[in-house]
C-alpha positions, 0 to 999 in steps of 0.5 A: 382502257381497263380490264373491263374493256378487254376480251377475257372469259365471260365477255360478250364479243362481237366481231367480223372476220375474213380468212385469206389464203396466205400464199395467193392473197385470195379471200376464202371466207368473209363474214361481214355480219357481226358474230357474237359469242361469249369468250371462254364459254363458246368454242366458236373460234379455234383455240389458237384464234381465241387465245390471240383475242384475249386482252384485245378491245373493240376497234382492234384488228387481229391477224392470226396465221394458221397452218391448216395442216395442223388444224385439219390434218393433211389433205387425204386424196382417198376422200375425193370421189368422182362418179357418173352424173346419172348415179348422183341424185339431182340435188347433189349436182351443184358445186358447193352442195354439202353432203353429210354421211354416216358410216357403219361405225356412226362416224359423220363426215361431210363432203362438198361437191367440188366439180360437176360437168356433163358426165361426172360429179366430184365430191371431196371429204377434205376440209376446203382449208386442208393444205393451206396456210391462211390468215384469220383477220378479225375486227373486234366490234364489241366487248362487254360483260355477257348477260347470264342469258348470253352465257347460258346460250353461248352467244347472242340471244335472239340474233338475226340472222341465225349465227349457227347457219352462218357458221355452218356455211363457213366452217368447212 
């Protein structure tokens, strides 16, 4: 293996990954469609995960334990709200629905509908990984020199499906 075959800045990398709860062993997120990015250009992965990929090659499987209290901060129960279902618009009455809000200071926060019953809806502004110890398991599929177009785009050009949509679904 040469240095041209390993992950370093300027390399186009494709990988699949899953996030597993270290305590329960439950798979929290599983991305099977390859995600492509340009290492050192795109902040697709947390810095801690990206560092662990450096020097790795296609075919490698990398496990990175993450303390989500450090990554996302501790869980804040003041960000959990329950209201009567009749006070909540119908489009927000399904578990898993994301609600993006902006406060008077222009700060954006995302809430997730976590519970719905006959009388109430509960939303939570904490990242779903808050308070968890997780393991990112990444399977490296491709490592090659990135094209100028990929470097400019930060990842795969004309990728299908839309990588940003996949990431939005898994980020929080």
